[in-house]
C-alpha positions in Angstrom: -5.3 -5.4 -6.2 -2.1 -3.6 -5.2 -2.1 -0.1 -4.0 0.9 2.1 -3.1 -0.2 3.7 0.2 3.0 5.7 0.9 6.6 6.4 -0.1 9.5 7.6 2.1 12.8 8.6 0.6 16.1 9.6 2.2 17.3 13.2 1.7 19.8 12.1 -0.9 17.2 10.0 -2.7 19.4 6.9 -2.6 16.9 4.8 -0.7 13.1 4.6 -1.0 10.7 2.7 1.2 7.5 1.9 -0.6 4.4 0.9 1.4 2.1 -1.5 -0.4 -1.4 -2.6 0.4 -2.7 -5.8 -1.3 -6.4 -6.9 -1.2 -6.9 -10.6 -1.5 -3.4 -11.5 -0.5 -3.1 -15.3 -0.1 0.6 -15.6 0.7 2.5 -12.7 2.2 5.8 -14.5 1.9 5.3 -15.3 -1.8 4.2 -11.8 -2.6 7.2 -10.2 -0.9 9.5 -12.6 -2.7 7.9 -11.7 -6.1 8.0 -7.9 -5.5 11.6 -8.1 -4.3 12.6 -10.0 -7.5 10.9 -7.2 -9.6 12.7 -4.4 -7.8 15.5 -4.3 -10.4 13.0 -3.9 -13.2 11.1 -1.3 -11.3 14.3 0.7 -10.7 15.1 0.5 -14.4 11.7 1.8 -15.3 12.0 4.6 -12.7 15.4 5.5 -14.2 13.9 5.9 -17.6 11.0 8.0 -16.5 12.8 10.3 -14.0 15.8 12.4 -14.5 17.7 11.6 -11.3 21.4 11.3 -10.8 20.9 8.1 -8.8 17.8 5.9 -9.0 16.8 5.0 -5.4 17.3 1.5 -3.9 13.7 0.2 -3.4 12.5 -1.6 -0.3 9.0 -2.7 0.1 6.8 -3.0 3.2 3.3 -4.3 3.4 0.7 -1.9 4.8 -2.5 -3.5 6.0 -4.4 -0.3 6.5 -6.8 -0.7 3.5 -7.6 -4.2 4.5 -8.1 -3.2 8.1 -10.3 -0.3 7.0 -12.4 -2.6 4.8 -12.8 -5.0 7.8 -14.0 -2.1 10.1 -16.4 -0.9 7.4 -17.9 -4.4 7.1 -18.3 -4.7 10.9 -20.1 -1.3 11.0 -22.3 -2.3 8.0 -23.3 -5.5 9.8 -24.4 -3.6 13.0 -28.2 -3.5 13.4 -28.6 0.1 14.5 -32.0 1.7 13.9 -31.9 5.1 12.1 -32.6 8.2 14.1 -36.1 9.6 13.7 -36.5 13.2 12.7 -39.6 13.6 14.9 -37.6 13.6 18.2 -36.9 17.4 18.1 
């Protein structure tokens, strides 16, 4: 599963940095190679959907925040903490 977690553009909209999070990523190097090879097609699609004078040059960066958050959630779920009793007050 691929999620776009953020996008940064320059003021003139010539460059765009896209942050991607991928769950179940086996090879970061292969993924980056594939997404870079698709950047031309993605720019073409953006150009057809948006009315911009220049379609931005896309660069991609992996964002591990969703994966990191899922790991923290799993660790917290695995903790054996008894629930607070309502009778203490």
